[in-house]
PAKOLFI-750080 format. One record per residue (C-alpha): x, y, z; residue number from 0; residue in three letters. Coordinates in Angstrom, 2 decimals. Last residue first. Layout:
// residues N
((X,Y,Z),NUM,'ala')
...
// end
This chain:
// residues 281
((240.07,94.27,-17.67),280,'glu')
((243.57,95.72,-17.97),279,'asp')
((247.14,94.58,-17.36),278,'leu')
((246.30,91.42,-15.41),277,'val')
((249.64,89.92,-14.39),276,'his')
((249.84,86.10,-14.29),275,'val')
((252.60,84.28,-12.37),274,'thr')
((253.08,80.69,-13.49),273,'val')
((252.99,77.20,-11.94),272,'pro')
((253.72,74.24,-14.26),271,'arg')
((252.07,71.72,-16.57),270,'arg')
((253.53,70.53,-19.86),269,'gly')
((255.49,73.21,-21.69),268,'phe')
((257.17,70.64,-23.92),267,'arg')
((253.77,69.19,-24.87),266,'leu')
((252.50,72.61,-25.96),265,'ala')
((255.65,73.26,-28.01),264,'ala')
((255.30,69.88,-29.75),263,'gly')
((251.60,70.43,-30.50),262,'arg')
((252.41,73.60,-32.38),261,'ser')
((251.36,77.27,-32.32),260,'asn')
((251.05,77.52,-28.55),259,'tyr')
((248.11,78.71,-26.42),258,'gly')
((248.31,78.77,-22.62),257,'leu')
((245.59,77.17,-20.47),256,'asp')
((245.03,78.84,-17.08),255,'ile')
((243.93,77.51,-13.70),254,'arg')
((243.33,79.55,-10.54),253,'his')
((239.60,78.89,-10.46),252,'gly')
((238.34,76.54,-13.16),251,'lys')
((239.83,75.63,-16.52),250,'ile')
((238.74,71.98,-16.88),249,'ala')
((235.63,72.76,-18.95),248,'gly')
((237.45,75.41,-20.94),247,'gly')
((237.24,79.12,-21.66),246,'thr')
((238.74,81.34,-24.34),245,'asp')
((240.20,84.74,-25.18),244,'gly')
((242.11,86.05,-22.19),243,'ala')
((244.62,87.85,-24.41),242,'ile')
((248.35,87.30,-24.03),241,'ala')
((251.69,88.97,-23.47),240,'his')
((254.71,86.85,-22.56),239,'gly')
((255.27,83.20,-21.67),238,'tyr')
((257.89,83.00,-18.87),237,'gly')
((255.95,85.46,-16.73),236,'glu')
((252.41,85.84,-18.05),235,'ile')
((251.31,89.36,-19.05),234,'tyr')
((247.60,89.68,-19.57),233,'leu')
((245.09,91.74,-21.56),232,'arg')
((241.50,91.06,-20.52),231,'ala')
((239.22,89.98,-23.41),230,'arg')
((237.38,87.51,-21.14),229,'leu')
((237.34,88.40,-17.45),228,'pro')
((239.86,86.82,-15.06),227,'ile')
((238.55,85.00,-11.96),226,'val')
((234.88,84.35,-12.78),225,'arg')
((235.85,84.24,-16.45),224,'pro')
((237.90,81.06,-15.79),223,'asp')
((240.73,81.35,-18.27),222,'val')
((241.84,80.11,-21.69),221,'ala')
((244.82,81.76,-23.35),220,'val')
((245.53,83.45,-26.68),219,'val')
((249.08,84.68,-27.34),218,'gly')
((250.18,81.66,-29.36),217,'gln')
((247.24,79.69,-30.75),216,'gly')
((243.48,79.73,-31.23),215,'ala')
((242.18,82.22,-33.79),214,'arg')
((239.97,84.72,-32.00),213,'leu')
((236.15,84.61,-32.07),212,'gly')
((235.33,85.36,-28.43),211,'ile')
((234.89,81.69,-27.36),210,'ala')
((237.92,80.68,-29.41),209,'thr')
((238.19,79.81,-33.10),208,'arg')
((239.78,76.70,-34.64),207,'gly')
((236.35,75.81,-36.08),206,'ser')
((236.15,72.33,-34.61),205,'gly')
((237.06,68.95,-36.13),204,'gly')
((240.25,68.52,-34.16),203,'arg')
((240.82,72.32,-33.99),202,'pro')
((244.64,71.98,-33.93),201,'asn')
((245.68,75.24,-32.21),200,'pro')
((247.94,73.60,-29.57),199,'asp')
((247.22,73.61,-25.84),198,'tyr')
((249.18,74.34,-22.67),197,'ala')
((248.74,73.90,-18.91),196,'thr')
((249.20,76.54,-16.23),195,'ala')
((248.63,76.48,-12.48),194,'val')
((248.17,80.02,-11.19),193,'met')
((249.80,82.68,-9.00),192,'arg')
((247.70,85.74,-9.72),191,'phe')
((248.59,89.42,-10.04),190,'val')
((246.12,92.29,-10.29),189,'arg')
((247.30,95.49,-11.95),188,'gly')
((249.32,98.66,-11.24),187,'gly')
((252.83,97.24,-11.44),186,'gly')
((252.12,94.65,-8.74),185,'phe')
((248.85,94.02,-6.92),184,'tyr')
((248.17,90.78,-5.03),183,'gly')
((247.09,87.19,-5.44),182,'arg')
((249.05,84.03,-4.71),181,'ser')
((250.45,85.69,-1.60),180,'ala')
((254.21,85.89,-1.27),179,'leu')
((255.81,83.56,1.24),178,'asp')
((257.18,83.82,4.77),177,'met')
((259.30,81.40,6.82),176,'ser')
((262.49,82.32,4.99),175,'ser')
((262.16,85.98,5.94),174,'arg')
((261.63,88.29,3.03),173,'met')
((263.68,90.95,1.28),172,'thr')
((262.13,92.40,-1.89),171,'val')
((263.81,93.42,-5.13),170,'ile')
((261.57,94.96,-7.79),169,'gln')
((262.81,94.26,-11.29),168,'asp')
((263.22,97.19,-13.69),167,'val')
((261.16,96.91,-16.89),166,'pro')
((262.83,97.25,-20.30),165,'ala')
((261.95,100.26,-22.44),164,'gln')
((260.83,100.18,-26.07),163,'val')
((260.56,96.40,-26.55),162,'leu')
((258.98,95.59,-29.92),161,'gln')
((256.15,93.06,-30.08),160,'thr')
((254.53,91.21,-32.98),159,'arg')
((251.20,89.70,-34.04),158,'leu')
((248.93,89.57,-30.97),157,'pro')
((245.34,88.53,-31.85),156,'arg')
((242.22,90.67,-31.46),155,'arg')
((238.55,89.93,-31.08),154,'gly')
((234.97,91.05,-31.64),153,'val')
((235.51,94.74,-32.42),152,'glu')
((232.35,96.37,-33.72),151,'arg')
((232.41,97.96,-37.20),150,'gly')
((229.91,95.56,-38.77),149,'asn')
((231.94,92.66,-37.40),148,'arg')
((235.50,93.65,-36.45),147,'thr')
((238.74,91.66,-36.11),146,'ile')
((241.90,93.38,-34.84),145,'val')
((245.28,91.87,-35.70),144,'glu')
((247.53,93.29,-33.02),143,'tyr')
((250.85,95.14,-32.98),142,'thr')
((252.67,95.82,-29.68),141,'arg')
((255.10,98.57,-28.78),140,'arg')
((256.49,97.66,-25.38),139,'val')
((257.09,99.79,-22.27),138,'val')
((258.65,98.78,-18.96),137,'gly')
((257.19,98.99,-15.46),136,'pro')
((259.48,100.11,-12.61),135,'lys')
((260.10,98.08,-9.48),134,'gly')
((261.36,99.63,-6.27),133,'pro')
((264.71,98.30,-5.01),132,'val')
((265.05,97.21,-1.37),131,'leu')
((261.36,96.61,-0.73),130,'ile')
((260.92,95.06,2.73),129,'thr')
((258.76,91.98,3.41),128,'pro')
((259.04,92.11,6.31),127,'ser')
((259.24,95.09,8.57),126,'arg')
((260.85,94.69,11.96),125,'arg')
((263.42,92.47,10.38),124,'phe')
((264.67,89.37,12.13),123,'arg')
((267.68,88.07,10.27),122,'gln')
((267.34,84.94,8.17),121,'thr')
((267.02,86.61,4.79),120,'val')
((265.54,85.47,1.46),119,'arg')
((265.82,87.86,-1.47),118,'lys')
((262.62,87.79,-3.49),117,'val')
((262.69,89.16,-7.04),116,'val')
((259.42,90.76,-8.12),115,'thr')
((258.88,91.09,-11.85),114,'gln')
((258.04,94.38,-13.53),113,'tyr')
((254.85,94.79,-15.46),112,'pro')
((255.20,95.70,-19.15),111,'val')
((253.18,98.80,-20.04),110,'lys')
((251.64,99.09,-23.47),109,'glu')
((252.25,101.10,-26.62),108,'glu')
((249.87,100.64,-29.53),107,'gln')
((249.83,99.22,-33.06),106,'thr')
((246.61,98.16,-34.82),105,'val')
((246.52,95.84,-37.83),104,'glu')
((243.25,95.28,-39.67),103,'arg')
((240.79,92.45,-40.20),102,'cys')
((237.32,93.41,-41.41),101,'glu')
((234.05,91.48,-41.62),100,'ile')
((230.95,93.32,-42.91),99,'arg')
((227.79,91.31,-42.33),98,'thr')
((225.23,91.43,-45.16),97,'leu')
((221.71,90.11,-44.50),96,'gln')
((219.30,89.26,-47.32),95,'ile')
((215.60,89.07,-46.41),94,'thr')
((213.37,87.13,-48.83),93,'met')
((209.75,88.29,-49.27),92,'gly')
((209.34,86.43,-52.57),91,'glu')
((212.27,84.16,-53.26),90,'leu')
((215.65,84.77,-54.96),89,'leu')
((217.49,81.54,-55.57),88,'pro')
((220.56,80.92,-53.35),87,'ser')
((223.96,81.17,-55.07),86,'ser')
((225.09,84.14,-52.94),85,'leu')
((224.47,82.30,-49.67),84,'pro')
((221.51,83.31,-47.42),83,'pro')
((222.94,85.16,-45.53),82,'thr')
((226.08,86.90,-46.80),81,'ile')
((229.36,87.17,-44.86),80,'glu')
((232.12,89.63,-45.76),79,'asp')
((235.69,88.31,-45.81),78,'gln')
((236.83,89.39,-49.29),77,'pro')
((234.73,92.58,-49.24),76,'gly')
((231.47,92.83,-51.14),75,'leu')
((230.31,95.80,-53.22),74,'thr')
((226.55,96.38,-53.29),73,'ile')
((225.27,98.11,-56.45),72,'leu')
((221.61,97.10,-55.69),71,'ala')
((221.46,95.14,-58.97),70,'glu')
((224.73,93.44,-58.03),69,'ala')
((223.19,92.46,-54.70),68,'leu')
((220.13,91.06,-56.50),67,'ala')
((222.28,89.07,-58.93),66,'asp')
((224.26,87.51,-56.05),65,'ala')
((221.02,86.59,-54.24),64,'val')
((219.81,84.76,-57.33),63,'thr')
((217.16,85.05,-60.06),62,'leu')
((216.77,88.78,-60.62),61,'gln')
((213.33,90.26,-61.36),60,'arg')
((213.48,92.70,-58.45),59,'ser')
((211.10,94.86,-56.44),58,'pro')
((212.86,96.95,-53.74),57,'trp')
((213.54,97.08,-50.00),56,'glu')
((216.54,98.60,-48.23),55,'arg')
((217.36,98.56,-44.53),54,'val')
((220.41,100.47,-43.25),53,'ala')
((223.35,99.89,-40.89),52,'gly')
((225.76,98.86,-43.64),51,'asp')
((223.46,96.11,-44.93),50,'ala')
((220.03,94.60,-44.24),49,'leu')
((218.41,93.93,-47.64),48,'leu')
((214.72,93.20,-48.32),47,'arg')
((213.69,91.83,-51.74),46,'val')
((210.18,91.90,-53.22),45,'thr')
((210.08,89.63,-56.28),44,'thr')
((208.56,91.12,-59.43),43,'asp')
((205.87,89.42,-61.55),42,'ala')
((205.98,89.99,-65.34),41,'ser')
((207.23,86.52,-66.08),40,'asp')
((210.58,85.61,-67.62),39,'gly')
((212.60,86.37,-64.48),38,'arg')
((216.03,87.74,-65.10),37,'val')
((219.37,86.27,-66.11),36,'thr')
((218.16,83.12,-67.89),35,'pro')
((220.60,80.94,-69.83),34,'thr')
((218.75,77.73,-70.82),33,'phe')
((215.11,78.47,-71.73),32,'leu')
((215.63,82.05,-72.86),31,'phe')
((218.48,80.87,-75.09),30,'ala')
((215.85,79.21,-77.27),29,'ala')
((214.98,82.67,-78.57),28,'ser')
((211.78,84.48,-79.58),27,'pro')
((209.48,82.18,-77.58),26,'phe')
((205.97,83.70,-77.86),25,'val')
((206.49,85.36,-81.27),24,'phe')
((208.43,82.38,-82.63),23,'gly')
((205.67,80.10,-81.42),22,'leu')
((203.11,82.19,-83.33),21,'leu')
((205.26,82.18,-86.50),20,'ala')
((205.65,78.41,-86.23),19,'val')
((201.86,77.99,-85.88),18,'ala')
((201.24,80.26,-88.91),17,'ser')
((203.70,78.27,-90.98),16,'ala')
((201.96,75.03,-90.01),15,'ala')
((198.54,76.46,-90.96),14,'ile')
((199.86,77.71,-94.33),13,'ile')
((201.48,74.35,-95.01),12,'gly')
((198.24,72.50,-94.19),11,'arg')
((196.39,74.68,-96.69),10,'gly')
((199.01,73.98,-99.36),9,'ala')
((198.63,70.25,-98.74),8,'arg')
((194.85,70.54,-99.09),7,'lys')
((195.19,72.56,-102.29),6,'ala')
((197.61,70.01,-103.74),5,'arg')
((195.13,67.22,-103.00),4,'gly')
((192.26,69.16,-104.72),3,'ser')
((194.45,69.79,-107.82),2,'his')
((195.06,66.07,-108.14),1,'val')
((191.38,65.25,-107.71),0,'met')
// end
């Protein structure tokens, strides 16, 4: 009876050892359960990638979008956008879209429109107004931050300006009873007499970006696109160069909203008439 009990225990030990060996064959490492890098099954996931103007499709066993991009040897820039996010799990039939975002500095020379100085006269001139001194545009060297999405420019923001040649004012004589029109052509571009207000770049819960994707602030103004087209370059007397980069519910007709970098500067500007030169459209 004793030998029979030992034999039974030995038999159970052999069965247990065989079960452990089988489990070890199926699950060779506990790390498989906790630190996976690829799929454990034999099924591949079909991944579709839209990037750099091309479409790629391949079978993958990776677990996340980031892993799939690394597998495809895709290098990401610091501002590139990925949809869906990098941490998203890889799903069958998933399409990954990569948008290349670049910000670079561009320097170019631009004309500065001359201002018109009106000299009031009381005498009766046959021709009035009369140009006594012709105006001459100046030249500035201006540097912009240019933003592109997949190689296409979506916005630009003025960074710095260097005066190369100062403009020469145009001097005009005019009878006291006359006035300059609110819209005309000076220095080669359209000119508007407009009512200006000011804003600060505080997004107040928004994105801080304008209607064309620029950062709100100094050098970016809101206009009525029916009067001045978006992305037009402007010169505003008493303010400087600007980009028509935004719209607003209250900005209709001959109204313009000037961007400042602080709330204090915007409040100090208040509301006043300005002369707006459209340099290009």
